[in-house]
N, C-alpha and C positions, 0 to 999 in steps of 0.2 A: 504494499499500500505506500502510494507516495504521500508524504508530508509536507504541507504548505508551509511557506516560510513568508515572514515579514521582511521587506527590503527597506532599510533605512538609508538614504543618501544624505551625507552630512557635507556641507560647503563649510570650509574653515579657513578663516583668516587671522593670523598667518597659519599655514598649514602645520609648521613644526614649531615647537614639540607639541602643540595642541593634539595632533593625531596620534602620537604615542600615547598621551595621557587618556584621551578619549578611548582608545582601543582598551586599554588596560581596565578601564572602568567599566565599560561595556561587556568586556569578559567576565568581570566579576558578576555582572547582572544577568548573565545568562546567554548572552550573544555567542554564536558558534563560530562565525566565520567572518573575515573582514578583506577587502580589497582596497588597497591604496590606489589613489589617482592625484592628478595634479590639483584638483580643488579640494581634496580632503578625502574622505573614506566612504565605502559603502559597507554597511554591516547588515548581518543577517541573523534572525532568531526564529526557532519554530514558533508558528502562529499560537499554538496551544500553550505556549510558555510564558508569552507576553502578557503582562497585565498594564492597565492603564496608568498606575503609578510608578512604572518601571523607570520611566524618564526623570521622574522628580528626584529619584536617589542618585542620579549622574551629576556629582558635583561640578564638573567643568561647565556643563551648561548652564549652572546658576552662577557661577564665579564672576562673570563679566570681563574676565582678563582677555578672552579671546571672542571673535566674531563668529559664532556657529549657529547654522539653520540646517534644518533637515525637511525632507519628504519623506513620507511612508507610502508603501504600496505592499499588496498580498501578491506572493509569486508562487508558483509550482516548485517542485523539488529541484535544486540547483545541482549540476555537475560541477563540483568544487574544483577538481583538477582542471577543467577547462578553463574556469575563471582565472585561476593564479598563471596558469600557462600564458594566457593573453598578456598578463601584467608582470612576468618575469623575463628579464631581457639580459643576456650574458654580459658581463664586463671584462675587458682585458687591460691589465695594468703593465705599463713600461714594456709592452710586447714580451713579457716573460711569463705572466701569470693570468690564467683565466679563471672566473667564477662563473660556473654555469650549471644549469639543471640537467637531470639525465636524459632528457629528450633534446637537448641541444647537440649538434654535431661536436665531436671532439677537435678542438682547435691545436695548431702546431705551437705549442708554447712549451717551456721548461716544467712549469707548475700547473696542473690541470686539477683544479678544486671543484668537486663536484657537490652541490649543495641542493638538497629537496626541502623546501621550506613547508613548515607547517602552515597550512592554509590560513589559520586563526591569526597569524602575525605576518602575513605577506612576505615579502621580499626584502625588506629593509630600505635603508637610504643609500641608493647607490653612490651618491656623491660622497658621503662620508665614509663609507666602507672603502671605496676606491682611494680616498686619500690616506685613510689609516694603512692600506696595503702598501701605498706608496713609502710611507714612513718604514714600513717592515722590511722593505727591501733597500731602502736608503742607508739604513744603518744596521749594524753587525748584531745579530742575535746569537751568534755560535757559542754554546756553552752556557747560555744564561737562562734563568728561571724567569717565567712570564705568567702575568695574569691578565686574562681576558674578561673584564668586569662588565656585565650587562651583555653577555656573549651572543644573545639571540639565537642566531642559526649555528654558532661555533665557527663562523668562517675566519675571523681573525686568529683564533687560536690554532686552527689548522694550517694556517699560513705560517704562524709563530714556529711551529713543530717543523714544517718543511724548510724553514730558513736557518734550521740548526738550534733551536732552544733545546736545552736538556731537559727541562720539565715545564708543563703549561697546566694552570688551573683555569677553568673556564667557570664563571658563576653567573646565574640569572635568577631574578627573584620569581620568574614566571615558570609555572611547571610545563606549559606547553614548549617554552624555550629550553628548558631543561632537557626534557625528551628529545626534542628536536637536535640538540647539540650532541647528544649521546649517539643518535642515529647517523648524523653526519660525520662524527669522529670515526665510527666503524666503516662508514661507507667510503672514507678516504685512507682508510688502513694506517689510521695514527695510533702510536703506542705510548706516547708520553703526556697524554692530555688527560687530566682528572676533571670531573665535571660535577659541580656541586649546585644545589637549588638553595636560594637565600639571597641576603641582603649584604651590605657593608660589614654588618657585626660578624660576618664570617671571617673577616680578615684579622681579627685580634689574634695576635701572636704568629701572624704568617708574614713572610717577608719576600720580596721579589726584586730581581734586577729591572724589570721592566714592567710597567702597569699600562695597560690599554684600556681606555674608558670611552667607549662611542656610545653615549647614553643622551642626556639632554642637559641644558644649562643648569636647571633648579637642582636635579640630582647630584651633578658635579659639584656645585657650590657646597650643597649639604654635607658632601662626603670627602670633600678635599683634605681635611685634617687626617682622616682615616688612610687615605691613599699616601700622604706623605709619611706617617708612621709606619707604613708597610713598605716602604721604598728602601732598599739598601743605600748605603752611601755611594754616592756616584751614580745612583740608578736614574732611570729615565721614565718619565710620564708622558704618555700621548693621549690628547683629548680631542675629541670631535663629538658632533651632534648639536651644534649651535651656529649662530651667523656672525658675520664680522663685527656687527655692532655689539656683540656680547663679549667682545676680545677684552676691553678695558676691565670689567668686572671679573673675568675668569684670571686675567694677570694679576689683579689686584689680591685675590683670594689666594693664589699660588703663592705670590710674593710674602705674603702674610705668614706663610709656613716655611719660608726660605728655599722655595723651589725657583729655579733661575729659567727665565724664558730664553729659549735657544733657537726655534725654527717655527716656520708657519707656511702653509699651504691652503689654497682657496680653490674651490670649485662650485660652480653653480650657485653663487651666494652662500655656500657652506664653508666652514673653515676647519682646520685641524691645527693644533698647537702641540709643541714639544718642550717639555721643560726638564731641567736637571737638578739632581739633588747634590748640594756640595758634598 
């Protein structure tokens, strides 16, 4: 028997980081699947599980911090695989590394990373992922311990192992992302990655040579002190998931804890920054 779904099309300004926050809240409210697009997201929930008061519990819609509107319609059962295949495009970084889905043709590159994202959290932000991978190729990871914080699909952890890291830990607060990273780690024959479900409190007592955090501005600011404590002396911190206009506040927070600004890259209005611990 086919189950009907309610489809909610959200138009979000600015799209990030509001899309991430909205997806997380909708997931807690029972929404099962999401498709990211240029204007915002489309979200799906089984019609029988939706209640009139559901939206009143979505805090970001009431916050006034972002301009979010939505339309609602009922549809018949969706083929989720077809939906995300339409929205997942492979990326190639420095002509060395490709990130693709299993249904994409195999490219002629040194590092071929195959990612099958859980439909619930789409395919991530290609610009920020691209820039973080650039950093992982620009700087030496050989023999280093690495943390991929907010790992999502696990793609950055996988690249870090392929680039020579001796041990990688991948952490995400969301169970879908935790499960998805486990699947993608196995899919790419990685042996040095440990995956954990949780947030910054898991870092207590752990230390790394390199911390990668591709999340969003607010979470980065909230957890910066924890990142600094978890970095070894001489360690590197790679940050992304925010816009160029956010650079001053990010730099100020890092410098408060003695993290020294070192490098910068920008792509499609997104930025990635590198900081060093003395």
